Phi, psi and omega in degrees: 000323178294323178295318178296319180298322181291336181278340180272162173296136188309323181295339183289302178292330178294319178291321182296314181289326176298319177293318179295325180292322177294326183277309186267343178107151180289345180273353184243333183240124179286155176278140176249133175228158185296342182275356174290143177285179173284186180286157178274198183231155179298143178281124184256136175288157183247017175083216188297143176252013184299325179250023181277161177256343180197161175258121180263122179254094181290136181293151173298335184302320180291338176276330180280317187239141176283185182288156174296158182306126179086355182257177178247348179103161186292313183301307178299326179293316179297320177298319182292318179296316180296321178299316179296327183272358180078022182258151182237094175278149177236139179264127184295158180298146181061036186301326184289350177260003187257152179209152181288342180096351183305314180301320179291318180295314185290334180262007176068047179243078186297324181298314178296322179295320181297315179298317180296319178302318181291340180268320189283309188297320175298323180291322178290326176298314181292313183295328182271008181057053177068033180087006178290319182266141174293151175253126186243123175255148183262010174217131186296329177295326176286324176300316179296318179300315178296318180300316178293321179299320178292310182303319181289339185265346185298322181294334178273328180212101187299340183294333182295345176299340179278351179286132183249105182260131180220169183259156179297330179297313178298315181300315179297320183289315188271326188252321183279307189305314182298340182260356184254149176292160181299132186277160171280116191282153167284161176287319184201153175220142170252135182254142172237095174298154180256169177301315182294317180296326178292312181294327180277354180074032184261355188298321179298322180288326175299316179293318180298319178296317179296322181292341178283344184230007178217146179284326179236129180234127185234133168249110184298144181294338184263012180293151176187200179301131181286347180076006183286314172049059177078266180249356186295326180292337175273324179281325180226075183300340178295335178294311179292322179301316181289320185290330185254003186301312182294320180297315180295321179297319180296314183289330179281345182078014180266350177272128178303334180283353184297328180292343177257018182300121176284129185237079187293344183240018175286135179284139184302138175092349180272158184279113180299334180292346182300333183298340184294339178236044182243166170278171180238131177269139166229142183279007173223136179280006181273343184294135175226099189281183177311135179309138184106359175232166173222139169248149178231145172295151180299345186260323187294150184251158171255112188299143176250139184296331184238277190272110174256134178227173183301329182298330181291341172264331186275328179278177203305347352241103173208138177284160173302130189258150175288124182305332178290329180284321184215101184304328175208148181292134189279150186283151180257000000 
């Protein structure tokens, strides 16, 4: 449906969903806006994991939504980076039927969560060779969901305590960067940590990864929960618009308080104003900020016609944009 909507003139799907929401209710029909990407692709298994360096657990989000405008998506970017770094990630069998369990847990559906647990953990156990290989997720909410899934299952099957679940941010920082050439840095990046990255203690690693590919790194003082909460941002976009309004205003420079923006991770000597024309990193591809901005996962790349370097896959990934080309970076 998303692919069909992208092929139509924007007013058509917007009017169709608006009408359906009036008839069926805002809790049943999501809102469609032109800044939504097209549909994603099915998650494909990669066969044997016998010679793999890690198990890659692709998020459902990549199957639901396509890449942001100009990007290739998290999965292809991770694969490209791993290839350059000489690493071999393997996707477990039946990947398109797997989920971290977060939607079932957050919506209070224990029966579905139990069924999912019985499906996911045996496959991860087999794919990781009994816990020998680390399991890497490409969205922090999914990393948190898998971590909880494992922790809840240890009392039922003690062997699952050997499963090592980690986030793509950590994997990129610890395993990819040391194996990649020095990147061509961006001028600036603004970071939006997520609720899950904060609970998992990943925010410092997100900043460290950003500092490896950008001269200036900023965490806005007004960052907080994006309000998207799985599907809430699609059903009630006003929640996310309100939750991210101050942060967007600071980054866009339209908030009078932006000049007092505290920049705890800005590198000395860099121009704080550079953040006004930068992309924004989020450690989860599920964030959808106030319209007029865009967040990108730290891994997908914006292809370059000529010189491609590791930084184009490791940074947010969007180059500083011409304000005339894009008054504000569009939401994914």
